[in-house]
MIVO-542335 format. One record per residue (C-alpha): residue number from 1; x, y, z. Coordinates in steps of 0.05 Angstrom, whole numbers, plus 5000, padded with zeros to 4 digits. Example, Ala and Ser with C-alpha at 12.3 -4.5 7.8 and 13.67 -1.06 7.14 Angstrom:
BEGIN
pos / X / Y / Z
1 / 5246 / 4910 / 5156
2 / 5273 / 4979 / 5143
END
This chain:
BEGIN
pos / X / Y / Z
1 / 5902 / 2790 / 6625
2 / 5861 / 2726 / 6622
3 / 5840 / 2737 / 6694
4 / 5818 / 2808 / 6679
5 / 5781 / 2786 / 6616
6 / 5743 / 2737 / 6658
7 / 5720 / 2792 / 6705
8 / 5711 / 2850 / 6657
9 / 5683 / 2861 / 6588
10 / 5745 / 2901 / 6567
11 / 5820 / 2895 / 6575
12 / 5857 / 2938 / 6627
13 / 5907 / 2988 / 6604
14 / 5980 / 2982 / 6623
15 / 5994 / 3050 / 6655
16 / 6044 / 3082 / 6702
17 / 5998 / 3088 / 6762
18 / 6041 / 3121 / 6816
19 / 6003 / 3187 / 6814
20 / 5935 / 3152 / 6815
21 / 5956 / 3107 / 6872
22 / 5970 / 3169 / 6914
23 / 5904 / 3203 / 6896
24 / 5862 / 3140 / 6906
25 / 5896 / 3121 / 6971
26 / 5921 / 3053 / 6949
27 / 5964 / 3040 / 7011
28 / 5925 / 3077 / 7065
29 / 5886 / 3141 / 7078
30 / 5941 / 3179 / 7115
31 / 5952 / 3230 / 7060
32 / 5877 / 3242 / 7053
33 / 5870 / 3250 / 7128
34 / 5928 / 3299 / 7133
35 / 5900 / 3344 / 7078
36 / 5830 / 3338 / 7108
37 / 5858 / 3359 / 7175
38 / 5892 / 3421 / 7146
39 / 5829 / 3439 / 7107
40 / 5784 / 3432 / 7168
41 / 5830 / 3475 / 7210
42 / 5828 / 3530 / 7158
43 / 5753 / 3522 / 7151
44 / 5741 / 3528 / 7226
45 / 5785 / 3590 / 7230
46 / 5749 / 3624 / 7172
47 / 5677 / 3604 / 7186
48 / 5673 / 3607 / 7262
49 / 5667 / 3682 / 7263
50 / 5611 / 3687 / 7211
51 / 5551 / 3673 / 7255
52 / 5586 / 3687 / 7321
53 / 5591 / 3760 / 7302
54 / 5517 / 3761 / 7284
55 / 5496 / 3730 / 7350
56 / 5541 / 3777 / 7390
57 / 5519 / 3841 / 7356
58 / 5456 / 3880 / 7371
59 / 5441 / 3913 / 7303
60 / 5427 / 3844 / 7275
61 / 5364 / 3841 / 7318
62 / 5332 / 3893 / 7274
63 / 5344 / 3850 / 7213
64 / 5319 / 3788 / 7248
65 / 5255 / 3822 / 7268
66 / 5232 / 3816 / 7195
67 / 5217 / 3745 / 7171
68 / 5244 / 3756 / 7101
69 / 5305 / 3791 / 7130
70 / 5320 / 3731 / 7173
71 / 5315 / 3680 / 7117
72 / 5352 / 3723 / 7067
73 / 5407 / 3736 / 7119
74 / 5416 / 3661 / 7131
75 / 5416 / 3644 / 7056
76 / 5464 / 3701 / 7041
77 / 5511 / 3679 / 7096
78 / 5509 / 3607 / 7072
79 / 5523 / 3627 / 7000
80 / 5583 / 3670 / 7021
81 / 5610 / 3616 / 7067
82 / 5603 / 3561 / 7016
83 / 5639 / 3602 / 6963
84 / 5694 / 3615 / 7014
85 / 5697 / 3541 / 7031
86 / 5704 / 3524 / 6957
87 / 5762 / 3574 / 6949
88 / 5796 / 3545 / 7010
89 / 5787 / 3475 / 6980
90 / 5822 / 3497 / 6916
91 / 5878 / 3529 / 6957
92 / 5890 / 3465 / 6996
93 / 5881 / 3411 / 6943
94 / 5907 / 3442 / 6879
95 / 5979 / 3442 / 6905
96 / 5973 / 3367 / 6915
97 / 5957 / 3357 / 6841
98 / 6012 / 3405 / 6820
99 / 6063 / 3369 / 6863
100 / 6043 / 3300 / 6838
101 / 6044 / 3324 / 6765
102 / 6114 / 3353 / 6777
103 / 6144 / 3285 / 6796
104 / 6097 / 3237 / 6760
105 / 6043 / 3249 / 6708
106 / 5969 / 3245 / 6694
107 / 5971 / 3205 / 6629
108 / 5917 / 3156 / 6610
109 / 5861 / 3190 / 6648
110 / 5811 / 3156 / 6602
111 / 5836 / 3087 / 6622
112 / 5783 / 3042 / 6655
113 / 5784 / 3047 / 6730
114 / 5797 / 2973 / 6738
115 / 5865 / 2985 / 6705
116 / 5888 / 3004 / 6775
117 / 5903 / 2944 / 6819
118 / 5863 / 2970 / 6878
119 / 5800 / 2971 / 6833
120 / 5811 / 2905 / 6798
121 / 5744 / 2879 / 6823
122 / 5706 / 2940 / 6799
123 / 5659 / 2919 / 6742
124 / 5631 / 2986 / 6721
125 / 5650 / 3028 / 6661
126 / 5679 / 3086 / 6700
127 / 5746 / 3116 / 6678
128 / 5801 / 3142 / 6723
129 / 5782 / 3213 / 6705
130 / 5709 / 3202 / 6725
131 / 5732 / 3172 / 6792
132 / 5776 / 3233 / 6806
133 / 5718 / 3279 / 6790
134 / 5673 / 3241 / 6837
135 / 5728 / 3241 / 6889
136 / 5732 / 3317 / 6890
137 / 5656 / 3325 / 6889
138 / 5652 / 3279 / 6950
139 / 5704 / 3321 / 6987
140 / 5668 / 3385 / 6970
141 / 5603 / 3355 / 6996
142 / 5641 / 3338 / 7059
143 / 5664 / 3411 / 7063
144 / 5593 / 3436 / 7058
145 / 5572 / 3388 / 7113
146 / 5629 / 3415 / 7156
147 / 5607 / 3487 / 7143
148 / 5536 / 3473 / 7166
149 / 5562 / 3438 / 7228
150 / 5606 / 3498 / 7245
151 / 5548 / 3547 / 7234
152 / 5501 / 3503 / 7275
153 / 5551 / 3502 / 7333
154 / 5562 / 3577 / 7329
155 / 5556 / 3615 / 7394
156 / 5565 / 3687 / 7415
157 / 5637 / 3672 / 7431
158 / 5680 / 3655 / 7371
159 / 5728 / 3617 / 7416
160 / 5672 / 3571 / 7440
161 / 5650 / 3561 / 7368
162 / 5720 / 3541 / 7347
163 / 5726 / 3494 / 7407
164 / 5660 / 3458 / 7394
165 / 5675 / 3454 / 7319
166 / 5744 / 3426 / 7332
167 / 5715 / 3371 / 7377
168 / 5664 / 3353 / 7324
169 / 5708 / 3357 / 7262
170 / 5781 / 3352 / 7281
171 / 5783 / 3300 / 7336
172 / 5756 / 3242 / 7292
173 / 5809 / 3258 / 7239
174 / 5864 / 3261 / 7292
175 / 5840 / 3195 / 7321
176 / 5842 / 3164 / 7252
177 / 5914 / 3188 / 7241
178 / 5938 / 3158 / 7306
179 / 5911 / 3089 / 7288
180 / 5837 / 3087 / 7308
181 / 5816 / 3065 / 7238
182 / 5742 / 3058 / 7255
183 / 5739 / 3134 / 7260
184 / 5750 / 3138 / 7185
185 / 5680 / 3112 / 7174
186 / 5648 / 3170 / 7212
187 / 5609 / 3207 / 7157
188 / 5645 / 3274 / 7166
189 / 5713 / 3240 / 7161
190 / 5694 / 3193 / 7104
191 / 5665 / 3249 / 7062
192 / 5725 / 3295 / 7076
193 / 5774 / 3240 / 7054
194 / 5732 / 3222 / 6994
195 / 5764 / 3154 / 6980
196 / 5735 / 3124 / 7043
197 / 5664 / 3143 / 7023
198 / 5672 / 3121 / 6951
199 / 5704 / 3054 / 6967
200 / 5657 / 3036 / 7024
201 / 5582 / 3039 / 7013
202 / 5581 / 3105 / 6976
203 / 5504 / 3107 / 6970
204 / 5498 / 3104 / 7045
205 / 5547 / 3162 / 7054
206 / 5510 / 3200 / 7000
207 / 5444 / 3190 / 7038
208 / 5478 / 3211 / 7103
209 / 5504 / 3275 / 7071
210 / 5434 / 3293 / 7046
211 / 5403 / 3280 / 7114
212 / 5457 / 3319 / 7151
213 / 5454 / 3379 / 7103
214 / 5378 / 3381 / 7104
215 / 5374 / 3372 / 7180
216 / 5426 / 3424 / 7197
217 / 5395 / 3475 / 7150
218 / 5327 / 3465 / 7184
219 / 5360 / 3474 / 7252
220 / 5395 / 3537 / 7230
221 / 5332 / 3566 / 7198
222 / 5290 / 3548 / 7259
223 / 5341 / 3580 / 7306
224 / 5342 / 3645 / 7266
225 / 5266 / 3648 / 7261
226 / 5257 / 3636 / 7336
227 / 5307 / 3690 / 7354
228 / 5272 / 3737 / 7306
229 / 5204 / 3722 / 7337
230 / 5230 / 3737 / 7407
231 / 5259 / 3803 / 7383
232 / 5194 / 3820 / 7348
233 / 5154 / 3809 / 7412
234 / 5204 / 3850 / 7451
235 / 5200 / 3908 / 7402
236 / 5124 / 3906 / 7403
237 / 5123 / 3907 / 7479
238 / 5169 / 3967 / 7481
239 / 5127 / 4005 / 7431
240 / 5065 / 3994 / 7475
END
Protein backbone atom coordinates (compact mmCIF):
# COMPACT_ATOMS: atom_id res chain seq x y z
CA UNK A 1 0.00 0.00 0.00
CA UNK A 2 2.83 2.41 0.80
CA UNK A 3 4.33 1.73 -2.61
CA UNK A 4 1.00 2.47 -4.32
CA UNK A 5 0.48 5.64 -2.27
CA UNK A 6 3.86 6.83 -3.42
CA UNK A 7 2.84 6.40 -7.06
CA UNK A 8 -0.83 7.36 -6.94
CA UNK A 9 -2.96 9.99 -5.27
CA UNK A 10 -5.47 7.36 -4.09
CA UNK A 11 -5.39 3.89 -2.59
CA UNK A 12 -6.03 0.82 -4.78
CA UNK A 13 -9.04 -1.34 -4.05
CA UNK A 14 -8.63 -4.94 -3.01
CA UNK A 15 -10.75 -6.79 -5.57
CA UNK A 16 -11.16 -10.25 -7.02
CA UNK A 17 -9.64 -9.54 -10.42
CA UNK A 18 -9.85 -12.85 -12.29
CA UNK A 19 -12.54 -11.63 -14.69
CA UNK A 20 -10.70 -8.37 -15.37
CA UNK A 21 -7.40 -10.18 -15.89
CA UNK A 22 -9.03 -12.15 -18.70
CA UNK A 23 -10.61 -9.11 -20.36
CA UNK A 24 -7.48 -6.96 -20.07
CA UNK A 25 -5.14 -9.74 -21.26
CA UNK A 26 -2.92 -9.83 -18.19
CA UNK A 27 -0.99 -12.96 -19.21
CA UNK A 28 -1.01 -12.70 -23.02
CA UNK A 29 -3.21 -11.72 -25.95
CA UNK A 30 -4.14 -15.25 -27.05
CA UNK A 31 -7.80 -14.96 -26.04
CA UNK A 32 -8.13 -11.58 -27.74
CA UNK A 33 -6.47 -12.93 -30.89
CA UNK A 34 -8.74 -16.01 -31.02
CA UNK A 35 -11.91 -13.92 -30.73
CA UNK A 36 -10.55 -11.41 -33.25
CA UNK A 37 -9.85 -14.27 -35.67
CA UNK A 38 -13.40 -15.64 -35.33
CA UNK A 39 -14.86 -12.16 -35.76
CA UNK A 40 -12.76 -11.40 -38.84
CA UNK A 41 -13.73 -14.69 -40.47
CA UNK A 42 -17.43 -13.90 -39.97
CA UNK A 43 -16.89 -10.34 -41.16
CA UNK A 44 -15.16 -11.45 -44.35
CA UNK A 45 -17.91 -13.99 -45.10
CA UNK A 46 -20.69 -11.43 -44.57
CA UNK A 47 -19.12 -8.37 -46.20
CA UNK A 48 -17.26 -9.82 -49.18
CA UNK A 49 -20.41 -10.17 -51.26
CA UNK A 50 -21.68 -6.61 -50.66
CA UNK A 51 -19.67 -4.75 -53.29
CA UNK A 52 -18.73 -7.83 -55.33
CA UNK A 53 -22.38 -8.23 -56.32
CA UNK A 54 -22.49 -4.57 -57.34
CA UNK A 55 -19.36 -4.82 -59.46
CA UNK A 56 -20.57 -8.02 -61.11
CA UNK A 57 -24.09 -6.83 -61.96
CA UNK A 58 -25.05 -4.65 -64.90
CA UNK A 59 -28.12 -2.78 -63.55
CA UNK A 60 -25.84 -1.03 -61.08
CA UNK A 61 -24.27 0.86 -64.00
CA UNK A 62 -27.50 2.82 -64.36
CA UNK A 63 -27.30 3.96 -60.77
CA UNK A 64 -23.60 4.80 -61.07
CA UNK A 65 -24.26 6.98 -64.10
CA UNK A 66 -25.76 9.56 -61.74
CA UNK A 67 -23.29 11.31 -59.43
CA UNK A 68 -25.68 11.51 -56.48
CA UNK A 69 -26.72 7.91 -57.10
CA UNK A 70 -23.12 6.79 -56.82
CA UNK A 71 -22.38 8.63 -53.61
CA UNK A 72 -25.69 7.68 -52.01
CA UNK A 73 -25.14 4.07 -53.02
CA UNK A 74 -21.71 4.01 -51.38
CA UNK A 75 -22.90 5.70 -48.19
CA UNK A 76 -25.97 3.44 -47.95
CA UNK A 77 -23.83 0.35 -48.44
CA UNK A 78 -21.37 1.54 -45.79
CA UNK A 79 -24.16 2.25 -43.31
CA UNK A 80 -25.73 -1.19 -43.81
CA UNK A 81 -22.37 -2.95 -43.59
CA UNK A 82 -21.31 -1.07 -40.45
CA UNK A 83 -24.59 -1.92 -38.72
CA UNK A 84 -24.10 -5.55 -39.72
CA UNK A 85 -20.53 -5.44 -38.40
CA UNK A 86 -21.77 -4.05 -35.10
CA UNK A 87 -24.37 -6.82 -34.75
CA UNK A 88 -21.71 -9.42 -35.54
CA UNK A 89 -19.49 -7.83 -32.90
CA UNK A 90 -22.19 -8.22 -30.28
CA UNK A 91 -22.80 -11.82 -31.34
CA UNK A 92 -19.10 -12.69 -30.94
CA UNK A 93 -18.15 -10.75 -27.80
CA UNK A 94 -21.28 -10.78 -25.62
CA UNK A 95 -20.94 -14.56 -25.00
CA UNK A 96 -17.45 -13.90 -23.61
CA UNK A 97 -18.85 -11.51 -20.99
CA UNK A 98 -21.71 -13.88 -20.19
CA UNK A 99 -19.32 -16.79 -19.77
CA UNK A 100 -16.95 -14.81 -17.54
CA UNK A 101 -19.83 -13.53 -15.42
CA UNK A 102 -21.07 -17.10 -15.03
CA UNK A 103 -17.86 -18.31 -13.39
CA UNK A 104 -16.51 -15.09 -11.85
CA UNK A 105 -18.11 -11.67 -11.42
CA UNK A 106 -17.92 -8.02 -12.43
CA UNK A 107 -17.91 -6.44 -8.99
CA UNK A 108 -16.04 -3.21 -8.25
CA UNK A 109 -16.25 -1.83 -11.78
CA UNK A 110 -15.74 1.64 -10.33
CA UNK A 111 -12.40 0.68 -8.80
CA UNK A 112 -9.39 2.66 -10.05
CA UNK A 113 -7.68 0.99 -12.98
CA UNK A 114 -4.39 0.82 -11.08
CA UNK A 115 -6.07 -1.60 -8.66
CA UNK A 116 -5.20 -4.25 -11.26
CA UNK A 117 -1.59 -5.39 -11.02
CA UNK A 118 -0.97 -5.05 -14.76
CA UNK A 119 -1.88 -1.34 -14.54
CA UNK A 120 -0.01 -0.52 -11.32
CA UNK A 121 2.08 2.09 -13.10
CA UNK A 122 -0.95 3.86 -14.58
CA UNK A 123 -1.31 7.29 -12.97
CA UNK A 124 -4.59 8.48 -14.48
CA UNK A 125 -8.01 8.57 -12.90
CA UNK A 126 -9.62 5.99 -15.17
CA UNK A 127 -11.76 3.27 -13.60
CA UNK A 128 -11.97 -0.35 -14.69
CA UNK A 129 -15.39 0.33 -16.22
CA UNK A 130 -14.04 3.21 -18.31
CA UNK A 131 -11.18 1.03 -19.54
CA UNK A 132 -13.58 -1.73 -20.61
CA UNK A 133 -15.71 0.81 -22.47
CA UNK A 134 -12.63 2.14 -24.26
CA UNK A 135 -11.56 -1.44 -24.98
CA UNK A 136 -14.79 -2.22 -26.80
CA UNK A 137 -14.80 1.11 -28.65
CA UNK A 138 -11.27 0.35 -29.86
CA UNK A 139 -12.34 -3.10 -31.10
CA UNK A 140 -15.35 -1.60 -32.91
CA UNK A 141 -13.07 0.95 -34.59
CA UNK A 142 -10.88 -1.98 -35.64
CA UNK A 143 -13.98 -3.66 -37.09
CA UNK A 144 -14.85 -0.54 -39.10
CA UNK A 145 -11.28 -0.42 -40.44
CA UNK A 146 -11.59 -4.10 -41.44
CA UNK A 147 -14.91 -3.42 -43.21
CA UNK A 148 -13.38 -0.63 -45.29
CA UNK A 149 -10.41 -2.84 -46.17
CA UNK A 150 -12.74 -5.62 -47.36
CA UNK A 151 -14.82 -3.18 -49.43
CA UNK A 152 -11.68 -1.63 -50.92
CA UNK A 153 -10.37 -5.09 -51.90
CA UNK A 154 -13.72 -6.10 -53.40
CA UNK A 155 -13.64 -7.50 -56.93
CA UNK A 156 -16.22 -8.92 -59.31
CA UNK A 157 -15.49 -12.37 -57.89
CA UNK A 158 -16.54 -12.86 -54.27
CA UNK A 159 -13.96 -15.66 -53.94
CA UNK A 160 -11.14 -13.29 -54.90
CA UNK A 161 -12.46 -10.69 -52.47
CA UNK A 162 -12.48 -13.24 -49.66
CA UNK A 163 -8.98 -14.41 -50.59
CA UNK A 164 -7.44 -10.92 -50.64
CA UNK A 165 -9.27 -9.94 -47.45
CA UNK A 166 -8.07 -13.08 -45.68
CA UNK A 167 -4.47 -12.31 -46.62
CA UNK A 168 -4.81 -8.74 -45.34
CA UNK A 169 -6.79 -9.41 -42.15
CA UNK A 170 -6.46 -13.04 -41.11
CA UNK A 171 -2.82 -13.87 -41.79
CA UNK A 172 -1.39 -11.28 -39.33
CA UNK A 173 -3.66 -12.65 -36.58
CA UNK A 174 -2.68 -16.25 -37.37
CA UNK A 175 1.01 -15.30 -37.36
CA UNK A 176 0.51 -13.66 -33.94
CA UNK A 177 -1.15 -16.80 -32.59
CA UNK A 178 1.72 -19.04 -33.70
CA UNK A 179 4.29 -16.90 -31.93
CA UNK A 180 5.26 -14.04 -34.24
CA UNK A 181 4.49 -11.43 -31.58
CA UNK A 182 5.59 -8.45 -33.68
CA UNK A 183 2.49 -9.00 -35.83
CA UNK A 184 0.35 -7.93 -32.85
CA UNK A 185 1.51 -4.35 -33.41
CA UNK A 186 0.15 -4.18 -36.96
CA UNK A 187 -2.66 -1.57 -36.72
CA UNK A 188 -5.42 -3.90 -37.90
CA UNK A 189 -4.43 -6.56 -35.35
CA UNK A 190 -3.81 -4.12 -32.50
CA UNK A 191 -7.16 -2.40 -32.98
CA UNK A 192 -9.01 -5.72 -33.33
CA UNK A 193 -7.51 -6.98 -30.06
CA UNK A 194 -8.06 -3.67 -28.28
CA UNK A 195 -5.70 -4.27 -25.37
CA UNK A 196 -2.63 -4.11 -27.60
CA UNK A 197 -3.62 -0.68 -28.91
CA UNK A 198 -4.59 0.71 -25.50
CA UNK A 199 -1.49 -0.53 -23.71
CA UNK A 200 0.98 0.45 -26.43
CA UNK A 201 0.93 4.00 -27.77
CA UNK A 202 -2.84 4.32 -28.06
CA UNK A 203 -2.69 7.87 -29.57
CA UNK A 204 -0.58 6.53 -32.43
CA UNK A 205 -3.05 3.74 -33.14
CA UNK A 206 -5.90 6.23 -32.93
CA UNK A 207 -4.21 8.41 -35.53
CA UNK A 208 -3.56 5.35 -37.71
CA UNK A 209 -7.24 4.40 -37.53
CA UNK A 210 -8.34 7.89 -38.62
CA UNK A 211 -5.86 7.94 -41.51
CA UNK A 212 -6.82 4.44 -42.67
CA UNK A 213 -10.58 5.09 -42.44
CA UNK A 214 -10.30 8.44 -44.25
CA UNK A 215 -7.94 7.09 -46.90
CA UNK A 216 -9.97 3.99 -47.68
CA UNK A 217 -13.22 5.97 -47.91
CA UNK A 218 -11.59 8.35 -50.41
CA UNK A 219 -10.35 5.36 -52.44
CA UNK A 220 -13.80 3.78 -52.42
CA UNK A 221 -15.55 7.03 -53.37
CA UNK A 222 -13.00 7.74 -56.11
CA UNK A 223 -13.40 4.23 -57.54
CA UNK A 224 -17.19 4.51 -57.65
CA UNK A 225 -17.08 7.97 -59.23
CA UNK A 226 -14.58 6.89 -61.90
CA UNK A 227 -16.67 3.85 -62.84
CA UNK A 228 -19.73 6.06 -62.98
CA UNK A 229 -17.98 8.55 -65.27
CA UNK A 230 -16.95 5.76 -67.67
CA UNK A 231 -20.52 4.47 -67.79
CA UNK A 232 -21.80 8.00 -68.37
CA UNK A 233 -19.49 8.49 -71.34
CA UNK A 234 -20.47 5.07 -72.72
CA UNK A 235 -24.19 5.84 -72.45
CA UNK A 236 -23.69 9.23 -74.12
CA UNK A 237 -21.77 7.65 -76.99
CA UNK A 238 -24.50 5.08 -77.53
CA UNK A 239 -27.21 7.75 -77.57
CA UNK A 240 -25.32 9.63 -80.31
